[in-house]
C-alpha angles and dihedrals in degrees: 000000000000131000118243116252117235089222090056090046087057090048091054092045088060095042114118103169129050091006099149093041095049093044088055091051089048092052090051092051094045088056090062131071095273136116117234120223140146118254129165086004092295134101105267128188122208139189119204089350094304123118111249109163140350136197118229138168133215133179095268102031148357121232151186109237116203110205093212095028092139087071096052120106104242109176093165094049094237096143119090128209103219095215135350089258096059105098107178114017125080131186139212108207130209134190098176139032093239090062089060094045091050092052098043096121093042091051092049090051092051092049093048090048090050090051090051091049091051093048090049091058092234114164132206110241104237126210108254119231089241087062091058122100110235122202116260092243090063095041090053091054092048091051093051097041116054094183090054091051092050092047093048093049089051092057119100115264090250092055090047090052090048092055091045092053091047094049095041093047092074114090098204125065091226091057092046090051091049091051091050092050092048091051100049096087092052093047091050088052091052093249129143124230094270100033 
């Protein structure tokens, strides 16, 4: 059983939406061998200093987010991948308190499994940036600009993925080309999309 964090107490004191649901999730997590803290502005629960699960709320639902959810056994397909670009984390979403109450044992089992995965040191195999498919407008610029290629390859994989998502997100070739051109200066400076 964990002790409540004063920072998380303050978070719940300000909470306007999903209060009863998130308090129930918190009680469940505090009853397990986890440490409660606040990370990314959300209640986060750790084991041996490693992030295991967090509680977060959105307009339409609140959720438990398992950091290495992709490694969890999920025979009933309860876990949700937020977007196609999320590689590791998985959610269980709730829109009512009774959903949480009805799944109490299932949620406990998922959390205990997540703790065991974290303690084992298992890692989610991430897609490498070189495995990504870049739009032809960007590939053409890389082929004609050696410094750009070198600078892009020196970026962290996350920054490379960010640019790829940004470039690929445009439907028209003209817009993709404009996005590439606008990003060249930042790439050459070693900056990510949001730096």
